[in-house]
Each structure stands twice: as C-alpha cells, then as structure tokens.
N, C-alpha and C positions, 0 to 999 in steps of 0.2 A: 511344176517340175520340182523334184526333191533336191534339196541342197546337201543331203547327207553324203558323206564320203566313206569309203571303206579302205582298208589297207591290205595289201597283198605282198607277200614275199615270194619271189620265184625267180626262175631262170629266164634270161633273155638271150640275146645274140651271143654266140660263141661260148656259152657256159658261164657268162657273167651273171652274178646274182645281184638283186637289188630289192629295195623297199619301194613300193609304188603307192601313190595316193590315187585312188580310183573313183571316178564319178561316171555316171551313165554316158556323159558326152565326151569325156577325156580322161587320160591317165597321165600322171606326172611322175617321172623317176625322181625319188627323193635321195636315194643313195645307191651307189653302184660299188660292188665289191668284186674286183677281178679275181679269178681263180688262183693266180700266182701268189697272192698274198693271203689266201685262205689257208687254214690249217685244220687238222683233225682236232676234236675237242680235247682229248688228253694232252696233246702237244700244246695247245693254247693254254691250258691250265698250268702246265709245267713252265712255259715261258713267262706267264704272268706271275707265278709263284716266285720265280727268280728275280723278276723286276721288282716285285713287292719287297723282297729281301734287300735288294739294292737301294730301294727307297728308304727302308728302315735304317740302313747304314748311312745314307745321305742325311737323314735327320740327326743321327748321332754324331757325325764327324764335325761339323756340317759340311755339305758338299753342294754348292750352288750349281755346279756343272750338271749333276744328274737332273735337276729340275729344269735347267735350260734345255737339255736334250730331250726330255721325256714329257714335258708339259706343253701341250699345243699352244701356239700363239693366241688362238681364239678360245682357249679353254674357259668354260663358264663354271664357276664355283658358287654354290649357294652358301651364304653366310648363316650364322646361327639364327638370325631373325628371318631367314627364308628369302632374302633378297639376292638376286643374281649379281655377280661381280666378275669382271674380266681381270683376273688376279695374277697372271704369270709374272709380271715385273715385280710385284710385291713379294711373291713366294720366293722367287730367285734371290732377291735382295735379302730377305730374312734368313736365307741359308748361306750367306757369305760368312766366313769366319769373323767372329767378333760382333756380328750384327744382332743376334738374338740370344736367348738363354742358352747356356752350355748344358746340354743334357749329359748325364752320366749313365743313363739307362733309357733305352727305347725298346719296348716290346709290343708285339702285335698278337692278339688272340681272337678267337671266334671268327677266323678268316674263312670266308666262303668265296669261291671263284666260280662264276657261271660263264662258260664260253659260248660265243655266238658266231662262229665261223671266222669273222675278221674283227671281232670285238669281244670284250669281256667286261663283266660287272663284278666288282670286288666290294664286299662289305667286311668290316673288321672293327675291332676296338683297339686303340693304341694307348699304351700307358707310357708317360713321359716323366722322368725324374731328373731333378737338378740336385745340387747339394742341399738345398733348403726345402724342397717340396716335391710333390708328385701329383699328377692329374691324369684323367683318362678322357679320350675323345672317341666318338663313334664316327666312322668314315664310310662313305660310299664313293667309289671311283669308277668311271667308265673309261676303259682303255680301248683304243681303236688301232688296228694294225694298218699303217699306211705304207706306201712304197719305201719310205726311209726307215721304217721300223715302228715300234709301238709308241703311242702317245696317250696321255691322259687328256680327254676332251671335255670332261665334266666331272663334277664331284660335289659332295656335301661334307660338312663337318659340324658336329654338335657335341656339346658337353654330354658325357655319358649319363650324368645324373639327371639331365633334362630330358633325355630320350626315353 
C-alpha cells in the first residue's frame, strides 16, 4: 500500500472551500474557508495593501495595538537562522513606546501581494532608519482572513544583505 499523499483544493458542503490531504483510504480536511470570509482577488490585495500600510505606520510610531490585533496568537515566525518561533508576545512588547529603537523613517519597497481567496502572501523589503543608522530587512508574511478579520499567521525576516 502506498503511503504517498496528495493535496486537493476544492468545494465541499454548501460552497465551503478547503484544502484536503488525500490518501487512497481516507481524506482529511486541513483547512476550511467559509464563503462569507472569502473575497475577490483584487479586493484581497487592496485590503492587504491597506493593512501593510498600517503595519508600516505601527513600526514607525510604534503601535503595539496593531500587532496585538493583527498577529495571530499562534503565529509562527522563522528567525534569521531559520528556526521557528512563536513570537507574538515579543513582537507586541517590542512595539510599545520606549521599548525598541525609535525609527524616524520606515519604508517598504518591492512589495508583492498574492491573494488566495481567504489568505494572502506578502513579500517586501523594509528599510528602517534611526537617527544614527539604517538597515533593510526582507519579509514574507502570510495573512489569513478569519471571522474576526485579517491576521498574520506566519512570516520570515532576514537581513537583506544575507538574502
């Protein structure tokens, strides 16, 4: 008997869409996306573009509330060395006023947003400047639209020079 699995994306009961892990003897629903939170691709890209601008401003101010609201409690971030970390608490704390460096400029460039009905993947390069220095980081973020709104569920960050 083969132990190979395949993956299928499709419609099931009442127009709900899901990602399924399929095997000859069984199928497991991995994710279910109800139609009421799905959106057209251009709308997804506009919504994520707006959220990414809010994220940029939250980095600049800083604004811990944005990260509290839009970073999933179980978000997984890959660190520069490729190790997974559950980092919501650290990210929120780092964006409280007086906790991290004070940026005088935060800019994003080379942003690409790819919509996937109830999710989006964003890649971009962020440049951060303080009074003394500046640096650039390469990001990848996965946004998922949940019943309560959009949340970042996964991401990576790397020094642009190392990428």
